[in-house]
C-alpha positions in Angstrom: 109.7 80.1 225.1 113.2 78.9 223.7 115.0 77.0 226.2 119.1 77.8 226.0 121.3 75.3 224.9 123.1 75.3 228.2 120.3 74.9 230.7 120.5 71.1 232.3 118.3 68.6 231.5 115.1 68.2 233.4 114.3 65.0 234.9 110.6 64.2 234.9 109.0 62.8 237.4 106.7 59.7 237.3 104.6 56.9 238.5 105.6 53.6 237.6 103.1 50.6 238.0 104.7 47.2 238.1 102.2 45.0 236.8 102.7 41.9 234.3 99.0 42.0 233.4 99.2 45.2 232.2 102.7 46.3 230.8 101.5 48.6 228.3 100.0 51.2 230.8 102.9 51.0 233.4 104.9 54.1 233.2 103.0 57.4 233.2 105.7 60.1 232.9 104.6 63.7 234.6 104.3 66.3 231.6 105.3 69.3 233.8 106.6 68.2 237.1 104.7 69.3 240.1 105.7 72.8 241.5 105.1 71.5 244.7 104.8 68.5 246.8 103.1 68.0 250.4 104.8 65.5 252.7 103.2 64.2 255.7 105.1 61.9 258.6 103.0 60.9 261.5 105.3 58.9 264.0 104.7 55.4 264.3 105.1 54.9 268.5 104.6 52.6 271.0 104.4 53.1 274.8 105.3 56.7 276.5 101.5 57.4 276.7 100.2 59.0 280.0 103.9 59.4 281.3 104.6 55.5 281.7 107.7 55.3 280.1 109.7 56.2 277.3 108.4 57.1 274.1 109.4 54.5 271.5 109.5 54.2 267.6 107.9 50.9 266.5 109.0 51.5 262.7 109.5 54.1 260.4 106.8 57.3 260.3 103.5 56.9 257.7 104.2 59.0 255.4 101.3 60.6 252.9 102.3 62.8 249.7 99.9 65.3 247.7 101.0 66.6 244.6 99.1 67.9 241.7 100.0 67.2 238.1 98.8 69.2 234.9 98.3 67.2 231.9 97.7 69.0 228.4 97.6 68.3 224.9 98.0 71.7 223.4 101.6 71.7 222.1 100.7 67.7 220.8 97.7 69.2 219.1 99.5 72.2 217.8 101.8 69.8 216.4 99.1 67.3 214.8 99.6 64.4 216.6 96.8 62.0 215.6 96.5 60.5 218.9 95.8 64.0 220.6 93.8 65.2 217.6 91.5 61.8 218.5 91.8 61.4 221.8 92.7 64.3 223.4 94.5 63.3 227.0 91.9 60.8 227.6 94.7 58.0 227.6 97.2 59.6 229.6 94.1 60.0 232.6 93.3 56.4 231.6 96.7 55.2 232.7 96.5 56.7 235.9 92.9 56.1 236.7 94.0 52.1 236.0 96.1 52.2 239.1 93.1 52.0 241.4 91.5 49.5 238.7 92.2 45.8 239.4 92.8 43.8 236.1 90.0 42.7 233.9 92.2 39.5 233.3 91.7 39.0 236.9 88.4 40.0 237.5 87.1 37.9 234.5 89.3 35.0 236.2 87.8 35.5 239.4 84.0 35.6 237.8 85.0 31.4 236.6 86.2 30.4 239.3 83.2 31.8 241.2 81.1 30.0 239.0 82.6 27.0 239.0 82.5 26.8 243.0 85.5 27.9 244.2 84.2 29.3 247.9 87.2 31.6 248.9 88.8 33.7 246.4 91.5 36.2 247.4 91.2 40.4 246.9 93.1 41.1 243.6 96.7 42.8 244.6 97.2 46.0 243.6 100.7 46.5 241.4 103.6 47.5 243.2 104.0 51.3 242.0 106.7 53.4 242.0 106.9 57.2 242.6 110.3 58.8 240.9 111.1 61.8 241.9 115.0 62.2 241.1 117.7 59.8 241.2 117.3 59.8 244.7 114.4 59.4 245.6 112.0 55.9 244.2 109.7 55.4 246.7 107.2 52.8 246.9 103.7 53.7 247.5 99.8 53.3 247.2 97.2 55.8 245.1 95.0 56.6 248.1 93.0 59.2 246.1 92.8 61.5 243.4 90.9 64.2 241.7 90.6 65.3 238.3 89.3 68.4 237.2 88.9 68.2 233.2 89.5 72.4 232.2 89.0 72.1 228.4 87.6 70.2 225.9 88.2 69.5 222.2 84.6 69.5 219.6 83.6 65.2 220.5 84.6 66.6 224.3 87.4 64.3 224.3 89.5 66.6 227.7 92.7 68.0 226.5 94.0 70.0 229.7 93.4 68.5 233.1 94.8 69.0 236.8 95.2 65.6 239.0 95.8 65.8 242.4 97.0 62.8 243.7 97.1 61.6 247.0 99.9 58.8 248.0 100.7 57.0 250.7 104.5 55.3 251.4 105.0 51.8 251.4 107.7 50.8 254.2 109.1 47.8 254.9 107.0 47.9 258.0 104.3 46.8 255.8 105.8 44.4 253.6 108.8 43.3 255.3 112.2 43.6 253.7 112.5 41.1 251.5 110.2 41.9 249.6 111.2 44.9 246.4 108.7 47.5 248.5 110.1 46.8 252.0 113.9 46.5 250.0 113.4 50.2 248.6 111.9 51.7 251.6 114.9 50.3 253.5 117.3 51.7 250.8 115.4 55.4 251.0 115.5 55.0 255.1 119.3 54.5 254.7 119.8 57.6 252.0 117.8 59.6 254.8 120.6 58.7 257.4 123.5 59.5 255.1 121.8 62.8 254.2 121.1 63.7 258.0 124.9 63.0 258.6 126.1 65.4 255.9 123.6 67.6 257.6 125.1 67.1 260.9 128.7 67.4 259.7 128.0 70.8 257.7 126.3 72.3 260.4 129.6 71.2 263.2 131.9 73.3 260.3 129.8 75.9 260.1 129.6 76.2 263.9 133.5 76.0 264.2 133.8 78.8 261.6 131.5 81.1 263.3 133.6 80.3 266.8 136.7 80.9 265.2 135.5 84.3 263.3 136.0 82.5 260.0 133.7 83.0 257.2 131.5 85.6 259.1 129.7 89.0 257.8 132.7 91.8 256.7 
């Protein structure tokens, strides 16, 4: 289908992993933006149990995000893309999977340390991962799980079409502190929500005033 020349450009969603050990696989742009995103917020509270006192918020809510992304090499195969012809969508799937893998460099370094007698080796830290969803939502997240359904294959059994169901958990300043990069981004998102909530309140108040005055009602 031909896109109208006056259609606005579509912002592509993405996952960005800030990992100096793997800079080449750190940006995963969604080929197609998901049509839906499920966000679940669970209050983080203290007190208020069994009527013992007021409910108090101890921090921002715990938020989980579920979305499904589609990856398809059909258009690239029709255009004769050599990577798609040789590997299908395997590189895109590998980039996603690496979000849950430690760096092989760190794995080898830890093995060397263990063999020379270092007793305590710290677990390898996951990269800072950002869900980029438009210019107003850049959210630090942890990829908690995902399932890949490979739906079609080329003659060499490389996958050429797949759906990936992603499970994410947002990382907040409650988890990392406000001075970390993730904490600063989380606090900025918190403040942006407050601004949007204020806009909604002002808009609702204006609508109520117009309704009371009989302005802008149905004819």
